[in-house]
C-alpha positions in Angstrom: 17.1 80.0 -93.8 16.6 76.7 -93.8 20.5 76.1 -92.8 20.1 78.5 -89.8 17.3 76.6 -88.6 18.6 73.4 -88.6 21.9 74.7 -87.0 19.7 76.3 -84.3 17.9 73.1 -83.7 20.9 71.1 -83.5 22.5 73.5 -80.8 19.6 73.3 -78.6 19.3 69.3 -78.9 23.0 69.4 -77.7 22.3 71.6 -75.0 19.3 69.5 -73.7 21.2 66.5 -74.0 24.0 67.8 -71.8 21.6 69.2 -69.2 19.7 65.6 -69.3 23.1 64.0 -68.7 24.1 66.0 -65.8 20.7 65.4 -64.1 21.0 61.8 -64.8 24.4 61.9 -63.3 23.2 64.0 -60.2 20.4 61.4 -59.6 22.7 58.4 -60.1 25.2 59.9 -57.4 22.3 60.2 -55.0 21.0 56.9 -55.6 24.4 55.7 -55.0 24.8 57.4 -51.8 21.4 56.4 -50.3 22.3 52.5 -51.4 25.7 53.0 -50.0 24.1 54.0 -46.7 21.3 51.3 -46.8 24.0 48.8 -47.3 25.9 50.0 -44.5 22.8 49.6 -42.4 22.1 46.1 -43.6 25.9 45.2 -42.9 25.3 46.6 -39.2 22.2 44.4 -38.9 23.7 41.4 -40.3 26.7 41.7 -37.9 24.3 41.2 -35.0 22.9 37.8 -34.8 19.0 37.5 -34.4 18.0 34.9 -31.8 14.4 35.1 -33.0 15.4 33.2 -36.3 14.5 29.5 -36.4 18.2 28.2 -36.0 18.4 30.2 -32.7 15.2 28.8 -31.0 16.4 25.5 -30.5 19.7 26.4 -28.5 19.7 25.4 -25.0 19.6 27.7 -22.3 23.3 26.8 -21.4 24.5 28.3 -24.9 22.4 31.1 -24.6 24.2 32.1 -21.2 27.4 31.6 -23.0 26.5 33.6 -26.0 25.5 36.1 -23.4 29.1 36.3 -21.8 30.6 36.3 -25.1 28.7 39.3 -26.6 28.0 41.4 -23.8 24.6 42.3 -22.5 24.2 45.0 -24.8 24.7 42.8 -28.0 22.8 40.1 -26.3 19.9 42.3 -26.1 20.0 43.7 -29.3 20.3 40.2 -30.8 16.9 39.2 -29.2 15.1 42.4 -29.6 16.8 43.4 -32.7 18.7 47.0 -33.4 17.5 49.7 -30.9 18.5 53.2 -31.4 20.8 54.9 -29.0 18.8 56.5 -26.1 20.1 60.1 -25.1 21.3 60.1 -21.4 19.2 62.1 -19.5 20.6 64.6 -17.4 20.1 63.8 -13.8 18.0 65.9 -11.7 18.1 66.4 -8.0 15.3 65.2 -6.2 12.8 68.0 -4.5 12.9 68.0 -0.9 9.7 67.7 1.2 9.0 71.3 1.7 9.4 72.0 -2.0 6.6 69.3 -2.7 4.4 70.6 0.1 5.0 74.1 -1.2 4.3 72.7 -4.8 1.1 71.1 -3.5 -0.4 73.9 -1.7 0.3 76.3 -4.7 -1.6 73.8 -6.8 -4.4 73.6 -4.3 -4.6 77.2 -4.2 -4.5 77.7 -8.1 -7.0 75.0 -8.8 -10.6 76.0 -8.8 -13.4 74.4 -6.8 -15.0 72.7 -9.8 -11.9 70.9 -11.1 -12.8 67.6 -10.1 -12.6 65.4 -7.0 -10.1 65.8 -4.3 -7.1 63.4 -4.5 -6.4 61.6 -1.4 -2.8 60.4 -0.6 -2.4 56.4 0.1 0.5 57.0 2.5 -1.6 58.5 5.0 -2.7 56.1 7.7 -6.2 55.2 8.0 -7.8 56.3 11.6 -8.8 53.3 13.6 -12.5 52.4 14.0 -14.5 54.8 15.8 -11.5 57.4 16.0 -12.2 59.1 12.9 -14.1 62.3 12.4 -17.6 62.2 14.3 -20.7 62.7 12.2 -23.0 65.9 13.5 -25.7 63.6 13.7 -23.7 61.3 16.2 -23.4 64.5 18.6 -27.2 64.7 18.9 -28.7 62.9 22.0 -30.2 59.6 20.9 -33.0 57.8 22.8 -31.9 55.0 24.9 -33.3 51.7 26.4 -32.1 51.6 30.3 -33.0 47.9 30.2 -30.0 47.2 27.8 -27.8 50.1 28.3 -24.9 49.5 30.6 -24.6 53.1 31.9 -27.9 52.1 33.7 -25.7 49.4 35.8 -26.3 45.8 36.3 -29.5 43.7 36.6 -29.8 42.7 40.3 -32.9 40.1 40.9 -32.9 40.8 44.3 -33.1 44.5 44.1 -35.8 44.0 41.5 -38.1 41.8 43.6 -37.7 44.4 46.3 -38.6 47.4 44.1 -41.4 45.4 42.3 -42.7 43.2 45.4 -46.2 45.0 44.8 -46.7 42.7 41.9 -47.0 39.7 44.1 -49.9 41.2 46.1 -51.5 42.1 42.8 -51.5 38.4 41.6 -52.7 37.2 44.9 -55.6 39.5 44.4 -56.0 38.4 40.9 -55.9 34.7 42.1 -58.7 35.6 44.3 -60.9 36.9 41.6 -60.2 34.0 39.4 -61.3 31.6 42.0 -64.5 33.4 42.4 -65.0 33.2 38.6 -64.3 29.7 38.3 -67.3 29.1 40.8 -69.6 31.1 38.7 -68.6 29.7 35.4 -71.0 27.4 33.7 -69.1 27.4 30.2 -66.7 24.3 30.4 -64.2 26.3 27.6 -64.4 29.5 29.8 -63.7 27.2 33.0 -60.7 25.7 31.4 -59.1 28.9 30.6 -59.9 30.2 34.1 -58.3 26.9 35.5 -55.1 27.7 33.2 -54.8 31.2 34.4 -55.0 30.2 38.1 -52.3 27.5 37.7 -50.0 30.3 36.0 -50.9 32.6 38.8 -50.2 30.0 41.4 -46.9 29.1 39.9 -45.5 32.8 39.8 -46.4 33.1 43.5 -44.8 30.1 44.4 -41.5 30.9 42.1 -41.6 34.4 43.9 -41.7 33.0 47.5 -38.6 30.5 46.6 -36.7 33.2 45.1 -37.4 35.8 48.2 -36.4 32.7 50.6 -33.1 32.3 48.6 -32.3 36.1 48.6 -32.9 35.9 52.4 -30.3 33.0 52.6 -27.8 34.8 50.7 -28.3 37.9 52.7 -27.7 36.1 55.8 -24.5 34.6 54.6 -23.3 37.9 53.8 -24.1 39.3 57.3 -22.2 36.5 58.7 -19.5 36.9 56.6 -19.3 40.6 57.4 -19.6 40.0 61.0 -16.7 37.3 60.9 -14.5 39.6 59.1 -15.2 42.6 61.7 -14.3 40.3 64.7 -11.0 39.4 62.7 -11.9 35.8 61.9 -11.7 34.0 58.7 -15.2 34.0 57.0 -16.7 30.7 56.3 -18.6 30.1 52.8 -20.6 26.9 52.4 -19.9 24.6 49.3 -22.7 24.7 46.6 -23.2 20.5 46.8 -23.7 21.1 50.6 -26.1 23.9 50.0 -28.2 21.8 47.5 -28.3 18.7 50.1 -29.5 21.0 52.9 -32.1 22.6 50.4 -33.1 19.1 49.5 -33.7 18.0 53.2 -35.7 21.0 53.8 -37.8 20.5 50.8 -38.7 17.1 52.0 -39.4 18.1 55.5 -41.9 20.7 54.1 -43.7 18.0 52.2 -43.7 15.5 55.0 -45.3 17.9 57.2 -48.1 18.8 54.5 -48.5 15.1 53.7 -47.4 15.3 50.0 -44.3 13.1 50.5 -45.5 10.2 49.1 -47.1 11.9 46.0 -43.9 13.7 45.2 -41.7 10.4 45.6 -44.3 8.6 43.1 -43.9 11.6 40.6 -40.0 11.6 41.0 -39.9 7.8 40.5 -42.1 8.0 37.1 -39.9 10.9 35.8 -36.6 8.8 36.5 -38.3 5.4 34.9 -39.1 7.5 31.6 -35.4 9.0 31.3 -34.2 5.4 31.6 -36.8 4.1 29.0 -35.8 6.8 26.6 -32.0 5.8 27.2 -32.9 2.3 26.4 -34.7 3.0 23.0 -31.8 4.8 21.6 -29.6 2.2 22.8 -31.4 -0.4 20.8 
């Protein structure tokens, strides 16, 4: 019995040794195959020079161009960036036409929900000019406007304004009479000074109104003369501005002479001119 058990154990050990040896051989063959593949890949990597190494960093640009011509663009790029996997060539697809794009866009718009997000605007469409876009509903409503600053109301005419509001000058004259009566009855010096200021301002307004009315009459007379000359077939005469100013100055001096205020006006004018000359001399020094 012992001899039979020993024989069976020896047979089992031999079988196990055979199986273990066959498994080791299979593993060895697999490791050899993988090692061969790795060695082939290493050999392929070693064939391509790596410019990132230290020995290629100091190469001049001219030598790099020569190396690119020698190796080719593909090999040169692999040398710089390393080995790259071959990319599969993508099949060339025909570009869709504009009609197909529009149809596809319309389908997407119809299929998309209203709550999917903000609408994407194209950047290829021209922006409308300023003021030419869609008008707001509020802009269509009638807005209040000030006729004084609205060009649709026409341009300002001083002569027309003075003709339409000539009653203001009559009111100023009445107000001037009332102020003179108040000044005679005033006892407080402060109140009297205020009334004098109002009287002076009203007199200036009346004087300025009369001056502008005289200028309006002169301009109207010149226009009437020009129109009459054109109707007669003659060439109209327009007086120069300098001549008008000289004639107005002579008329002013004649009026002052008749009222006896010419000497006073000349003294005031002389003081004004001397003050201007004194200011010029002060700035010069």
